N, CA, C and O atoms as CSV, one atom per row, in Angstrom:
chain,resi,resn,atom,element,x,y,z
A,1,MET,N,N,0.941,-1.244,0.152
A,1,MET,CA,C,-0.040,0.017,0.093
A,1,MET,C,C,0.954,1.357,0.216
A,1,MET,O,O,0.560,2.523,0.199
A,2,SER,N,N,1.976,1.023,0.310
A,2,SER,CA,C,2.861,2.479,0.489
A,2,SER,C,C,3.046,3.174,-0.691
A,2,SER,O,O,3.248,4.387,-0.648
A,3,GLY,N,N,2.992,2.353,-2.126
A,3,GLY,CA,C,3.381,3.348,-3.384
A,3,GLY,C,C,1.909,4.156,-3.708
A,3,GLY,O,O,1.928,5.190,-4.376
A,4,GLU,N,N,0.781,3.660,-3.238
A,4,GLU,CA,C,-0.352,4.543,-3.557
A,4,GLU,C,C,-0.196,5.853,-2.870
A,4,GLU,O,O,-0.579,6.794,-3.564
A,5,PHE,N,N,0.213,6.138,-1.820
A,5,PHE,CA,C,0.278,7.346,-1.281
A,5,PHE,C,C,1.351,8.195,-1.230
A,5,PHE,O,O,1.385,9.300,-0.689
A,6,ALA,N,N,2.517,7.442,-2.013
A,6,ALA,CA,C,3.683,8.318,-2.265
A,6,ALA,C,C,3.339,9.882,-3.002
A,6,ALA,O,O,4.123,10.819,-2.850
A,7,GLN,N,N,2.309,9.989,-3.655
A,7,GLN,CA,C,2.060,11.495,-4.311
A,7,GLN,C,C,1.033,12.146,-3.639
A,7,GLN,O,O,0.544,13.150,-4.157
A,8,LEU,N,N,0.514,11.625,-2.278
A,8,LEU,CA,C,-0.158,12.379,-1.601
A,8,LEU,C,C,-0.183,13.791,-1.370
A,8,LEU,O,O,0.821,14.115,-0.736
A,9,VAL,N,N,-1.143,15.036,-1.705
A,9,VAL,CA,C,-0.905,16.108,-1.444
A,9,VAL,C,C,-2.017,16.533,-0.500
A,9,VAL,O,O,-3.140,16.034,-0.441
A,10,VAL,N,N,-1.482,17.635,0.304
A,10,VAL,CA,C,-2.379,18.128,1.452
A,10,VAL,C,C,-2.926,19.417,0.801
A,10,VAL,O,O,-2.003,20.127,0.404
A,11,ASP,N,N,-4.197,19.947,0.567
A,11,ASP,CA,C,-4.530,21.171,0.035
A,11,ASP,C,C,-5.288,21.929,1.087
A,11,ASP,O,O,-5.426,23.121,0.810
A,12,GLU,N,N,-5.819,21.536,2.232
A,12,GLU,CA,C,-6.121,22.366,3.032
A,12,GLU,C,C,-6.154,21.947,4.515
A,12,GLU,O,O,-6.223,20.718,4.498
A,13,THR,N,N,-6.140,22.359,5.719
A,13,THR,CA,C,-6.074,21.967,6.708
A,13,THR,C,C,-6.549,22.705,7.854
A,13,THR,O,O,-6.087,23.819,8.098
A,14,ILE,N,N,-7.651,22.041,8.755
A,14,ILE,CA,C,-8.213,22.902,9.960
A,14,ILE,C,C,-7.864,21.957,11.309
A,14,ILE,O,O,-7.458,20.799,11.207
A,15,PHE,N,N,-8.057,22.547,12.408
A,15,PHE,CA,C,-7.786,21.920,13.552
A,15,PHE,C,C,-8.697,22.587,14.264
A,15,PHE,O,O,-9.178,23.706,14.091
A,16,HIS,N,N,-8.942,21.512,15.356
A,16,HIS,CA,C,-10.025,21.581,16.094
A,16,HIS,C,C,-9.564,21.017,17.727
A,16,HIS,O,O,-9.090,19.888,17.851
A,17,LEU,N,N,-9.748,21.864,18.845
A,17,LEU,CA,C,-9.171,21.151,19.899
A,17,LEU,C,C,-10.185,20.460,20.430
A,17,LEU,O,O,-11.171,21.011,20.919
A,18,VAL,N,N,-10.047,19.410,20.383
A,18,VAL,CA,C,-11.263,18.337,21.099
A,18,VAL,C,C,-10.737,17.607,22.573
A,18,VAL,O,O,-9.969,16.645,22.544
A,19,PRO,N,N,-11.197,18.130,23.727
A,19,PRO,CA,C,-11.031,17.933,24.860
A,19,PRO,C,C,-11.427,16.486,25.367
A,19,PRO,O,O,-12.278,15.809,24.789
A,20,THR,N,N,-10.749,16.071,26.480
A,20,THR,CA,C,-10.911,14.843,26.818
A,20,THR,C,C,-12.419,15.038,27.672
A,20,THR,O,O,-12.784,16.006,28.339
A,21,ARG,N,N,-13.029,13.945,27.430
A,21,ARG,CA,C,-14.883,13.978,27.899
A,21,ARG,C,C,-14.477,13.076,28.906
A,21,ARG,O,O,-14.133,11.923,28.644
A,22,ARG,N,N,-14.509,13.730,30.491
A,22,ARG,CA,C,-14.686,12.757,31.275
A,22,ARG,C,C,-15.882,12.795,32.189
A,22,ARG,O,O,-16.473,13.806,32.570
A,23,ARG,N,N,-16.181,11.384,32.522
A,23,ARG,CA,C,-17.593,11.241,32.931
A,23,ARG,C,C,-18.018,11.918,34.307
A,23,ARG,O,O,-19.191,11.964,34.678
A,24,ASN,N,N,-16.885,12.468,35.071
A,24,ASN,CA,C,-17.049,12.965,36.332
A,24,ASN,C,C,-16.684,14.373,36.413
A,24,ASN,O,O,-16.647,14.918,37.516
A,25,ASP,N,N,-16.426,14.980,35.400
A,25,ASP,CA,C,-16.357,16.689,35.364
A,25,ASP,C,C,-17.544,17.325,35.912
A,25,ASP,O,O,-18.516,16.703,35.485
A,26,PRO,N,N,-17.872,18.193,36.595
A,26,PRO,CA,C,-18.813,18.696,37.481
A,26,PRO,C,C,-19.282,20.046,36.239
A,26,PRO,O,O,-20.322,20.680,36.416
A,27,VAL,N,N,-18.409,20.320,35.092
A,27,VAL,CA,C,-18.544,21.146,33.987
A,27,VAL,C,C,-17.950,20.438,32.884
A,27,VAL,O,O,-16.758,20.140,32.809
A,28,PRO,N,N,-18.977,20.146,31.902
A,28,PRO,CA,C,-18.880,19.316,30.687
A,28,PRO,C,C,-17.882,20.184,29.917
A,28,PRO,O,O,-17.979,21.411,29.907
A,29,ALA,N,N,-16.961,19.542,29.298
A,29,ALA,CA,C,-15.918,20.239,28.662
A,29,ALA,C,C,-16.412,20.362,27.126
A,29,ALA,O,O,-17.066,19.565,26.453
A,30,GLN,N,N,-15.844,21.708,26.778
A,30,GLN,CA,C,-16.234,21.985,25.097
A,30,GLN,C,C,-15.286,21.931,24.244
A,30,GLN,O,O,-14.100,22.063,24.547
A,31,ILE,N,N,-15.722,21.729,23.072
A,31,ILE,CA,C,-14.653,21.718,21.978
A,31,ILE,C,C,-14.575,23.018,21.610
A,31,ILE,O,O,-15.468,23.864,21.659
A,32,GLN,N,N,-13.121,23.163,21.125
A,32,GLN,CA,C,-12.719,24.608,20.790
A,32,GLN,C,C,-12.690,24.474,19.029
A,32,GLN,O,O,-11.803,23.823,18.477
A,33,PHE,N,N,-13.515,25.007,18.441
A,33,PHE,CA,C,-13.637,24.919,16.934
A,33,PHE,C,C,-12.759,25.956,16.095
A,33,PHE,O,O,-12.738,27.118,16.501
A,34,SER,N,N,-12.198,25.694,15.211
A,34,SER,CA,C,-11.590,26.575,14.113
A,34,SER,C,C,-12.711,27.092,13.499
A,34,SER,O,O,-13.787,26.498,13.440
A,35,GLU,N,N,-12.488,28.183,13.040
A,35,GLU,CA,C,-13.652,28.797,11.877
A,35,GLU,C,C,-13.225,28.929,10.515
A,35,GLU,O,O,-14.006,28.913,9.564
A,36,ALA,N,N,-12.065,29.051,10.431
A,36,ALA,CA,C,-11.378,28.724,8.928
A,36,ALA,C,C,-10.240,27.607,8.655
A,36,ALA,O,O,-9.635,27.102,9.601
A,37,VAL,N,N,-10.004,27.281,7.436
A,37,VAL,CA,C,-8.903,26.489,7.240
A,37,VAL,C,C,-7.782,27.512,7.513
A,37,VAL,O,O,-7.846,28.741,7.484
A,38,CYS,N,N,-6.561,26.566,7.831
A,38,CYS,CA,C,-5.086,27.062,8.016
A,38,CYS,C,C,-4.449,27.800,7.127
A,38,CYS,O,O,-4.813,27.371,6.032
A,39,ASN,N,N,-3.611,28.777,6.959
A,39,ASN,CA,C,-2.766,28.937,5.889
A,39,ASN,C,C,-1.650,28.220,6.106
A,39,ASN,O,O,-1.341,28.348,7.291
A,40,LEU,N,N,-1.003,27.624,5.609
A,40,LEU,CA,C,0.333,26.616,5.378
A,40,LEU,C,C,1.221,27.247,4.829
A,40,LEU,O,O,0.942,27.873,3.807
A,41,SER,N,N,2.324,27.259,5.265
A,41,SER,CA,C,3.852,27.548,4.636
A,41,SER,C,C,4.115,26.073,4.068
A,41,SER,O,O,3.752,25.032,4.615
A,42,GLU,N,N,4.925,26.206,2.682
A,42,GLU,CA,C,5.286,25.308,2.372
A,42,GLU,C,C,6.009,24.165,2.945
A,42,GLU,O,O,5.929,22.990,2.588
A,43,ASP,N,N,6.982,24.851,4.217
A,43,ASP,CA,C,7.429,23.720,4.898
A,43,ASP,C,C,6.525,23.007,5.771
A,43,ASP,O,O,6.683,21.788,5.842
A,44,VAL,N,N,5.694,23.494,6.384
A,44,VAL,CA,C,4.628,23.098,7.046
A,44,VAL,C,C,3.895,21.849,6.240
A,44,VAL,O,O,3.750,20.667,6.552
A,45,ARG,N,N,3.534,22.534,5.188
A,45,ARG,CA,C,2.786,21.493,4.378
A,45,ARG,C,C,3.537,20.516,3.947
A,45,ARG,O,O,2.857,19.571,3.547
A,46,GLY,N,N,4.893,20.330,3.849
A,46,GLY,CA,C,5.581,19.293,3.530
A,46,GLY,C,C,5.998,18.542,4.482
A,46,GLY,O,O,6.484,17.421,4.326
A,47,LYS,N,N,5.817,19.169,5.631
A,47,LYS,CA,C,6.152,18.223,6.823
A,47,LYS,C,C,4.700,17.131,7.134
A,47,LYS,O,O,4.806,15.955,7.481
A,48,ILE,N,N,3.387,17.864,6.907
A,48,ILE,CA,C,2.229,17.315,7.285
A,48,ILE,C,C,2.394,16.253,6.030
A,48,ILE,O,O,2.691,15.086,6.283
A,49,GLN,N,N,2.221,16.630,4.859
A,49,GLN,CA,C,2.459,15.580,4.077
A,49,GLN,C,C,2.901,14.209,4.162
A,49,GLN,O,O,2.252,13.181,3.968
A,50,ALA,N,N,4.287,14.384,4.531
A,50,ALA,CA,C,5.408,13.393,4.840
A,50,ALA,C,C,4.903,12.456,6.010
A,50,ALA,O,O,5.095,11.244,6.106
A,51,ASN,N,N,4.195,13.307,6.904
A,51,ASN,CA,C,3.643,12.430,8.067
A,51,ASN,C,C,2.406,11.273,7.693
A,51,ASN,O,O,2.135,10.152,8.123
A,52,PHE,N,N,1.802,12.207,6.624
A,52,PHE,CA,C,0.644,11.327,6.424
A,52,PHE,C,C,0.898,10.101,5.629
A,52,PHE,O,O,0.409,8.986,5.817
A,53,ARG,N,N,1.893,10.544,4.540
A,53,ARG,CA,C,2.592,9.590,3.781
A,53,ARG,C,C,3.114,8.326,4.396
A,53,ARG,O,O,2.758,7.191,4.078
A,54,GLY,N,N,4.089,8.680,5.408
A,54,GLY,CA,C,4.388,7.697,6.327
A,54,GLY,C,C,3.425,6.681,7.121
A,54,GLY,O,O,3.439,5.453,7.204
A,55,ALA,N,N,2.488,7.778,7.736
A,55,ALA,CA,C,1.324,6.733,8.732
A,55,ALA,C,C,0.504,6.010,7.552
A,55,ALA,O,O,0.038,4.905,7.828
A,56,LEU,N,N,0.277,6.544,6.222
A,56,LEU,CA,C,-0.666,5.749,5.526
A,56,LEU,C,C,0.399,4.449,4.744
A,56,LEU,O,O,0.020,3.405,4.212
A,57,ALA,N,N,1.622,4.897,4.890
A,57,ALA,CA,C,2.263,3.755,4.216
A,57,ALA,C,C,2.546,2.411,5.037
A,57,ALA,O,O,2.745,1.301,4.543
A,58,SER,N,N,2.521,2.752,6.423
A,58,SER,CA,C,2.936,1.923,7.213
A,58,SER,C,C,1.562,1.022,7.982
A,58,SER,O,O,1.597,-0.183,8.229
A,59,HIS,N,N,0.457,1.897,8.253
A,59,HIS,CA,C,-0.687,1.796,8.920
A,59,HIS,C,C,-1.936,1.707,7.858
A,59,HIS,O,O,-2.985,1.192,8.244
A,60,GLY,N,N,-1.822,2.212,6.516
A,60,GLY,CA,C,-2.984,2.276,5.843
A,60,GLY,C,C,-3.478,1.055,5.278
A,60,GLY,O,O,-2.670,0.189,4.943
A,61,ARG,N,N,-4.881,0.860,5.112
A,61,ARG,CA,C,-5.486,-0.393,5.166
A,61,ARG,C,C,-6.825,-0.022,3.927
A,61,ARG,O,O,-7.484,1.014,3.841
A,62,PRO,N,N,-6.903,-1.225,3.101
A,62,PRO,CA,C,-8.114,-1.196,2.105
A,62,PRO,C,C,-9.338,-0.583,2.971
A,62,PRO,O,O,-9.579,-0.892,4.138
A,63,VAL,N,N,-9.966,0.213,2.297
A,63,VAL,CA,C,-11.378,0.705,2.941
A,63,VAL,C,C,-12.411,-0.496,2.585
A,63,VAL,O,O,-12.343,-0.968,1.450
A,64,VAL,N,N,-13.311,-0.983,3.448
A,64,VAL,CA,C,-14.287,-1.983,3.000
A,64,VAL,C,C,-15.646,-1.485,3.417
A,64,VAL,O,O,-16.026,-1.534,4.586
A,65,GLU,N,N,-16.323,-1.032,2.484
A,65,GLU,CA,C,-17.760,-0.664,3.194
A,65,GLU,C,C,-18.471,-1.442,3.228
A,65,GLU,O,O,-18.753,-2.170,2.276
A,66,GLU,N,N,-19.069,-1.505,4.616
A,66,GLU,CA,C,-20.015,-2.367,4.947
A,66,GLU,C,C,-21.815,-1.771,5.004
A,66,GLU,O,O,-22.529,-1.506,5.971
A,67,LEU,N,N,-21.989,-1.743,4.042
A,67,LEU,CA,C,-23.651,-1.198,4.123
A,67,LEU,C,C,-24.383,-1.723,4.681
A,67,LEU,O,O,-25.389,-1.028,4.825
A,68,GLU,N,N,-24.467,-2.854,5.218
A,68,GLU,CA,C,-25.688,-3.432,6.283
A,68,GLU,C,C,-25.378,-3.236,7.651
A,68,GLU,O,O,-26.156,-3.567,8.545
A,69,VAL,N,N,-24.015,-2.590,7.900
A,69,VAL,CA,C,-23.650,-2.514,9.269
A,69,VAL,C,C,-23.474,-1.002,9.288
A,69,VAL,O,O,-22.691,-0.409,8.547
A,70,LYS,N,N,-24.458,-0.279,10.417
A,70,LYS,CA,C,-24.279,1.093,10.565
A,70,LYS,C,C,-24.047,1.293,11.843
A,70,LYS,O,O,-24.921,1.200,12.705
A,71,LYS,N,N,-22.486,1.671,12.127
A,71,LYS,CA,C,-22.312,1.833,13.510
A,71,LYS,C,C,-21.774,3.430,13.593
A,71,LYS,O,O,-21.658,3.981,14.688
A,72,SER,N,N,-21.484,4.059,12.440
A,72,SER,CA,C,-21.057,5.396,12.887
A,72,SER,C,C,-21.706,6.432,11.543
A,72,SER,O,O,-22.127,6.037,10.456
A,73,ASN,N,N,-21.630,7.619,11.966
A,73,ASN,CA,C,-22.070,8.629,10.742
A,73,ASN,C,C,-21.027,9.163,10.364
A,73,ASN,O,O,-21.202,10.051,9.529
A,74,LEU,N,N,-19.605,8.888,10.771
A,74,LEU,CA,C,-18.383,9.544,10.222
A,74,LEU,C,C,-18.197,9.032,8.822
A,74,LEU,O,O,-18.115,9.888,7.941
A,75,PRO,N,N,-18.114,7.675,8.459
A,75,PRO,CA,C,-18.404,7.713,6.899
A,75,PRO,C,C,-18.938,8.263,6.127
A,75,PRO,O,O,-18.382,8.615,5.087
A,76,ASP,N,N,-20.284,8.528,6.419
A,76,ASP,CA,C,-21.090,9.620,5.719
A,76,ASP,C,C,-20.597,11.032,5.426
A,76,ASP,O,O,-20.550,11.558,4.315
A,77,ARG,N,N,-20.212,11.602,6.675
A,77,ARG,CA,C,-19.459,12.834,6.674
A,77,ARG,C,C,-18.476,13.271,5.854
A,77,ARG,O,O,-18.344,14.371,5.319
A,78,VAL,N,N,-17.649,12.085,5.796
A,78,VAL,CA,C,-16.537,12.097,4.699
A,78,VAL,C,C,-16.583,11.990,3.612
A,78,VAL,O,O,-15.904,12.660,2.834
A,79,TYR,N,N,-17.496,11.015,3.251
A,79,TYR,CA,C,-18.220,10.952,1.645
A,79,TYR,C,C,-18.668,12.321,1.354
A,79,TYR,O,O,-18.296,12.831,0.297
A,80,GLU,N,N,-19.378,12.944,2.115
A,80,GLU,CA,C,-20.121,14.207,1.650
A,80,GLU,C,C,-19.098,15.014,1.348
A,80,GLU,O,O,-19.333,15.838,0.464
A,81,TYR,N,N,-17.496,15.019,2.065
A,81,TYR,CA,C,-16.864,15.840,1.893
A,81,TYR,C,C,-16.007,15.750,0.654
A,81,TYR,O,O,-15.413,16.680,0.108
A,82,LEU,N,N,-16.042,14.367,0.266
A,82,LEU,CA,C,-15.055,13.859,-0.779
A,82,LEU,C,C,-15.753,14.105,-2.247
A,82,LEU,O,O,-15.163,14.275,-3.314
A,83,VAL,N,N,-16.853,14.084,-2.065
A,83,VAL,CA,C,-18.108,14.493,-3.414
A,83,VAL,C,C,-18.466,15.809,-3.479
A,83,VAL,O,O,-19.386,16.266,-4.158
A,84,GLU,N,N,-17.446,16.640,-2.496
A,84,GLU,CA,C,-17.824,18.229,-2.438
A,84,GLU,C,C,-19.259,18.737,-2.179
A,84,GLU,O,O,-19.585,19.858,-2.568
A,85,GLN,N,N,-20.016,18.026,-1.606
A,85,GLN,CA,C,-21.326,18.155,-1.201
A,85,GLN,C,C,-20.999,19.197,0.294
A,85,GLN,O,O,-21.976,19.680,0.867
A,86,ARG,N,N,-20.114,19.370,0.630
A,86,ARG,CA,C,-19.966,20.198,2.004
A,86,ARG,C,C,-18.654,20.562,2.117
A,86,ARG,O,O,-17.867,19.649,1.863
A,87,ASP,N,N,-18.110,21.753,2.458
A,87,ASP,CA,C,-17.065,22.237,2.925
A,87,ASP,C,C,-16.260,21.719,3.810
A,87,ASP,O,O,-16.664,20.859,4.593
A,88,LEU,N,N,-15.257,22.078,3.813
A,88,LEU,CA,C,-13.941,21.172,5.306
A,88,LEU,C,C,-14.398,21.644,6.306
A,88,LEU,O,O,-14.625,20.867,7.233
A,89,VAL,N,N,-14.676,22.993,6.461
A,89,VAL,CA,C,-15.010,23.816,7.863
A,89,VAL,C,C,-15.880,23.008,8.404
A,89,VAL,O,O,-15.480,22.337,9.355
A,90,SER,N,N,-17.350,22.846,7.933
A,90,SER,CA,C,-18.646,22.332,8.572
A,90,SER,C,C,-18.200,20.843,8.488
A,90,SER,O,O,-18.636,20.238,9.467
A,91,VAL,N,N,-17.415,19.975,7.576
A,91,VAL,CA,C,-17.595,18.675,7.683
A,91,VAL,C,C,-16.578,18.404,8.967
A,91,VAL,O,O,-17.026,17.538,9.718
A,92,SER,N,N,-15.342,18.944,9.365
A,92,SER,CA,C,-14.444,18.895,10.351
A,92,SER,C,C,-15.553,19.153,11.570
A,92,SER,O,O,-15.741,18.425,12.545
A,93,THR,N,N,-16.132,20.212,11.285
A,93,THR,CA,C,-16.967,20.491,12.827
A,93,THR,C,C,-17.838,19.231,13.173
A,93,THR,O,O,-17.973,19.006,14.376
A,94,ASP,N,N,-18.417,18.422,12.331
A,94,ASP,CA,C,-19.137,17.374,12.628
A,94,ASP,C,C,-18.017,16.032,12.842
A,94,ASP,O,O,-18.384,14.992,13.390
A,95,LEU,N,N,-16.738,16.214,12.369
A,95,LEU,CA,C,-16.128,14.999,12.789
A,95,LEU,C,C,-15.487,15.217,14.271
A,95,LEU,O,O,-15.319,14.259,15.026
A,96,ALA,N,N,-15.128,16.604,14.643
A,96,ALA,CA,C,-15.074,16.952,15.791
A,96,ALA,C,C,-15.903,16.393,16.807
A,96,ALA,O,O,-15.456,15.602,17.638
A,97,GLU,N,N,-17.155,16.786,16.776
A,97,GLU,CA,C,-18.180,16.528,17.374
A,97,GLU,C,C,-18.436,15.003,17.696
A,97,GLU,O,O,-18.575,14.499,18.810
A,98,LEU,N,N,-18.463,14.426,16.542
A,98,LEU,CA,C,-18.467,12.816,16.626
A,98,LEU,C,C,-17.342,12.070,17.458
A,98,LEU,O,O,-17.626,11.230,18.313
A,99,LEU,N,N,-15.797,12.512,17.084
A,99,LEU,CA,C,-15.052,12.473,18.237
A,99,LEU,C,C,-15.340,12.135,19.481
A,99,LEU,O,O,-15.393,11.099,20.143
A,100,PHE,N,N,-15.577,13.704,19.696
A,100,PHE,CA,C,-15.811,14.050,21.139
A,100,PHE,C,C,-17.005,13.020,21.869
A,100,PHE,O,O,-16.907,12.587,23.017
A,101,GLU,N,N,-18.079,12.752,20.985
A,101,GLU,CA,C,-19.333,11.821,21.581
A,101,GLU,C,C,-18.778,10.465,21.891
A,101,GLU,O,O,-19.069,9.782,22.873
A,102,SER,N,N,-17.743,10.086,20.701
A,102,SER,CA,C,-17.327,8.837,21.030
A,102,SER,C,C,-16.306,8.416,22.070
A,102,SER,O,O,-15.860,7.271,22.150
A,103,GLN,N,N,-15.957,9.462,22.889
A,103,GLN,CA,C,-14.789,9.057,24.077
A,103,GLN,C,C,-15.781,8.562,25.362
A,103,GLN,O,O,-16.831,8.980,25.850
A,104,ARG,N,N,-15.059,7.685,25.573
A,104,ARG,CA,C,-15.751,6.900,26.876
A,104,ARG,C,C,-15.506,7.999,28.530
A,104,ARG,O,O,-16.234,7.972,29.523
A,105,GLY,N,N,-14.529,8.674,28.358
A,105,GLY,CA,C,-14.126,9.272,29.522
A,105,GLY,C,C,-12.928,9.000,30.062
A,105,GLY,O,O,-12.554,9.726,30.984
A,106,ASP,N,N,-12.308,8.207,29.736
A,106,ASP,CA,C,-10.932,7.232,30.315
A,106,ASP,C,C,-9.629,7.985,29.415
A,106,ASP,O,O,-8.449,7.642,29.488
A,107,CYS,N,N,-9.997,8.723,28.845
A,107,CYS,CA,C,-8.599,9.361,27.908
A,107,CYS,C,C,-7.737,10.400,28.777
A,107,CYS,O,O,-8.275,11.343,29.356
A,108,ARG,N,N,-6.598,10.195,28.815
A,108,ARG,CA,C,-5.934,10.850,29.481
A,108,ARG,C,C,-5.314,12.384,28.825
A,108,ARG,O,O,-5.263,13.353,29.582
A,109,THR,N,N,-4.955,12.484,27.688
A,109,THR,CA,C,-4.628,13.480,26.931
A,109,THR,C,C,-5.494,13.995,25.845
A,109,THR,O,O,-5.946,13.171,25.050
A,110,PRO,N,N,-5.791,15.277,25.702
A,110,PRO,CA,C,-6.686,15.731,24.696
A,110,PRO,C,C,-6.231,15.461,23.569
A,110,PRO,O,O,-5.040,15.655,23.323
A,111,PRO,N,N,-7.249,14.861,22.476
A,111,PRO,CA,C,-6.806,14.897,21.244
A,111,PRO,C,C,-6.950,16.118,20.638
A,111,PRO,O,O,-7.460,17.051,21.257
A,112,ILE,N,N,-6.446,16.271,19.150
A,112,ILE,CA,C,-6.403,17.645,18.271
A,112,ILE,C,C,-6.773,16.844,16.889
A,112,ILE,O,O,-5.992,16.084,16.317
A,113,LEU,N,N,-7.973,17.119,16.499
A,113,LEU,CA,C,-8.832,16.915,15.323
A,113,LEU,C,C,-8.004,17.659,14.041
A,113,LEU,O,O,-8.015,18.890,14.075
A,114,GLY,N,N,-7.495,17.203,13.241
A,114,GLY,CA,C,-7.041,18.010,11.972
A,114,GLY,C,C,-7.591,17.059,10.926
A,114,GLY,O,O,-7.210,15.904,10.739
A,115,CYS,N,N,-8.702,17.821,10.159
A,115,CYS,CA,C,-8.935,17.607,8.987
A,115,CYS,C,C,-8.279,18.123,8.061
A,115,CYS,O,O,-8.107,19.342,8.051
A,116,ARG,N,N,-7.643,17.119,6.840
A,116,ARG,CA,C,-7.151,17.717,5.604
A,116,ARG,C,C,-7.697,17.048,4.377
A,116,ARG,O,O,-8.128,15.898,4.297
A,117,ASP,N,N,-7.608,17.964,3.423
A,117,ASP,CA,C,-7.911,17.736,2.469
A,117,ASP,C,C,-6.755,16.975,1.272
A,117,ASP,O,O,-5.814,17.550,0.724
A,118,LEU,N,N,-7.050,15.970,1.149
A,118,LEU,CA,C,-5.974,15.337,0.818
A,118,LEU,C,C,-5.904,14.506,-0.776
A,118,LEU,O,O,-6.867,13.773,-1.001
A,119,GLN,N,N,-5.209,14.561,-1.477
A,119,GLN,CA,C,-5.503,13.968,-2.952
A,119,GLN,C,C,-4.403,12.920,-2.808
A,119,GLN,O,O,-3.248,13.194,-2.482
A,120,ALA,N,N,-4.824,11.791,-3.059
A,120,ALA,CA,C,-3.913,10.600,-3.301
A,120,ALA,C,C,-3.764,10.574,-4.999
A,120,ALA,O,O,-4.445,11.210,-5.804
A,121,ALA,N,N,-2.813,9.768,-5.236
A,121,ALA,CA,C,-2.360,9.732,-6.980
A,121,ALA,C,C,-3.545,8.846,-7.626
A,121,ALA,O,O,-3.890,8.950,-8.803
A,122,GLN,N,N,-4.203,7.829,-6.552
A,122,GLN,CA,C,-5.144,6.880,-7.188
A,122,GLN,C,C,-6.189,7.210,-6.239
A,122,GLN,O,O,-5.971,7.755,-5.157
A,123,PRO,N,N,-7.525,6.807,-6.744
A,123,PRO,CA,C,-8.799,7.194,-5.979
A,123,PRO,C,C,-8.828,6.216,-4.637
A,123,PRO,O,O,-8.355,5.084,-4.529
A,124,LEU,N,N,-9.336,6.787,-3.926
A,124,LEU,CA,C,-9.208,6.044,-2.503
A,124,LEU,C,C,-10.459,5.208,-2.139
A,124,LEU,O,O,-10.509,4.721,-1.009
A,125,GLY,N,N,-11.393,5.023,-2.942
A,125,GLY,CA,C,-12.219,3.893,-3.269
A,125,GLY,C,C,-13.185,3.978,-4.480
A,125,GLY,O,O,-12.914,4.699,-5.440
A,126,ALA,N,N,-14.219,3.296,-4.427
A,126,ALA,CA,C,-15.021,2.953,-5.676
A,126,ALA,C,C,-16.106,4.035,-5.142
A,126,ALA,O,O,-16.229,4.207,-3.929
A,127,ALA,N,N,-16.845,4.720,-6.024
A,127,ALA,CA,C,-18.088,5.605,-5.777
A,127,ALA,C,C,-19.161,4.605,-5.263
A,127,ALA,O,O,-19.387,3.418,-5.498
A,128,ARG,N,N,-19.769,5.607,-4.421
A,128,ARG,CA,C,-20.751,4.964,-3.359
A,128,ARG,C,C,-22.284,5.069,-4.241
A,128,ARG,O,O,-22.566,6.044,-4.937
A,129,PRO,N,N,-22.986,4.139,-4.098
A,129,PRO,CA,C,-24.472,4.172,-4.841
A,129,PRO,C,C,-25.096,5.096,-4.442
A,129,PRO,O,O,-26.233,5.303,-4.868
């Protein structure tokens, strides 16, 4: 799978701070949403692309869509973005909320969600019906 992502390009990036969700907190944590995509220098863009390429080369797996099993809304949000039905800011906000809601309350470090517009040298999957 490593060769498939060698030409991956990051066009846009947005980051939201998704705090740790703890069950016993007297005041519920709030997500800090970004309102616009980041302006990336070429150096930062290159580092992000290298990180993604490395992670996908070593940990990437083929996408297998199981239409009969509906466990999460996340695949639908990603699909909406990939077919350009929604912009990165609105989709990434939904993804941050889904990530926050999926936490069980036992995480020790706050995750940061970075949603990136990625272009692979080859299509990432077959078209959905």
